[in-house]
C-alpha positions in Angstrom: 51.6 41.2 -39.8 50.4 37.8 -38.3 46.5 37.6 -38.2 44.2 34.9 -35.9 43.1 33.5 -39.0 46.7 32.1 -39.4 46.6 31.1 -36.1 43.9 29.2 -35.4 45.3 26.4 -37.3 48.9 25.9 -35.7 49.7 23.8 -33.5 51.9 24.7 -30.7 55.6 23.1 -31.3 57.9 22.4 -28.2 60.4 24.0 -26.8 63.0 23.6 -25.0 64.8 26.8 -25.5 68.1 28.0 -27.3 65.9 30.2 -29.4 65.6 34.1 -28.9 62.3 35.0 -27.5 60.2 37.7 -29.6 61.4 41.3 -29.4 60.6 44.7 -31.1 59.6 44.0 -35.0 59.9 40.5 -34.1 57.2 40.9 -31.3 54.8 43.0 -33.3 54.7 41.0 -36.1 51.9 39.0 -33.4 50.8 41.5 -32.1 47.6 42.4 -33.8 46.2 38.4 -34.3 45.6 39.1 -30.2 44.8 43.2 -29.7 42.8 42.3 -26.6 46.6 41.3 -25.3 48.1 43.2 -23.3 52.7 42.6 -23.6 53.8 43.3 -20.6 57.5 43.8 -20.5 57.7 42.1 -23.9 58.1 38.0 -22.1 54.5 37.5 -21.6 51.3 38.4 -22.5 47.4 38.2 -20.4 44.3 39.2 -20.5 41.2 39.0 -18.1 38.1 37.4 -18.7 34.5 37.8 -17.1 31.9 35.7 -17.0 28.6 35.9 -15.4 28.7 33.2 -12.7 31.3 31.2 -11.2 29.9 28.4 -13.0 31.3 29.5 -15.8 33.8 31.3 -14.6 35.0 27.1 -13.6 34.1 25.7 -16.6 36.3 28.1 -18.8 39.5 27.5 -16.6 38.8 23.7 -17.4 38.7 24.0 -21.0 41.9 26.2 -21.2 43.2 23.1 -19.1 42.4 20.7 -22.0 44.2 22.7 -24.6 47.1 23.9 -23.0 46.9 19.8 -22.6 46.4 19.2 -25.7 48.9 21.9 -27.4 51.8 21.1 -24.9 51.7 24.6 -23.7 50.5 26.3 -20.1 49.6 29.2 -19.1 49.1 30.7 -15.7 45.5 30.5 -15.2 43.9 32.7 -12.3 40.2 32.6 -11.2 39.4 35.9 -8.7 36.8 37.5 -7.8 34.6 34.4 -8.7 33.4 35.6 -12.0 37.1 36.8 -13.4 39.7 34.6 -15.0 43.5 35.8 -16.6 45.5 34.3 -18.4 48.9 34.8 -18.6 51.6 33.3 -21.4 54.8 32.9 -22.1 57.4 30.5 -23.1 59.2 30.1 -20.2 61.6 28.1 -21.2 63.2 31.1 -23.1 62.0 33.2 -20.2 60.3 35.2 -23.1 57.6 35.3 -25.6 57.0 32.3 -28.5 54.6 32.3 -31.0 53.2 29.4 -29.0 52.0 31.9 -26.7 50.2 33.8 -29.9 48.8 30.7 -30.3 47.3 29.8 -27.2 46.2 33.5 -27.3 44.6 32.9 -30.2 43.0 29.7 -29.6 41.7 31.0 -26.1 40.3 34.1 -27.2 37.8 31.3 -29.7 37.1 29.1 -26.7 35.3 31.5 -24.9 33.8 33.4 -28.1 32.4 29.7 -28.2 31.8 29.9 -24.3 29.7 32.7 -25.4 27.1 32.3 -27.6 
């Protein structure tokens, strides 16, 4: 079972395809690291974050964008309802989930926690 403490120190590695996406037991190994994220059809994970105002939500989006550039792994980001941000992670090259998605999810959770301290 993978946990967030292990993943937070990892870095995303480029994925050009040619590997199988995480499914079944291999996927179940990573889910405990991000229990508040929803697994959708075993091909993506998603979480909605709520903020006190638009400015804070936008700041979070910018922080996630900077993290995505540093990690070389880019989520889908949806700022909606003026104070909510939905993040969706999937590894497009393999049309499913990889360890990179869980690394990013853990790091995005940490960004959110740091903003709310």
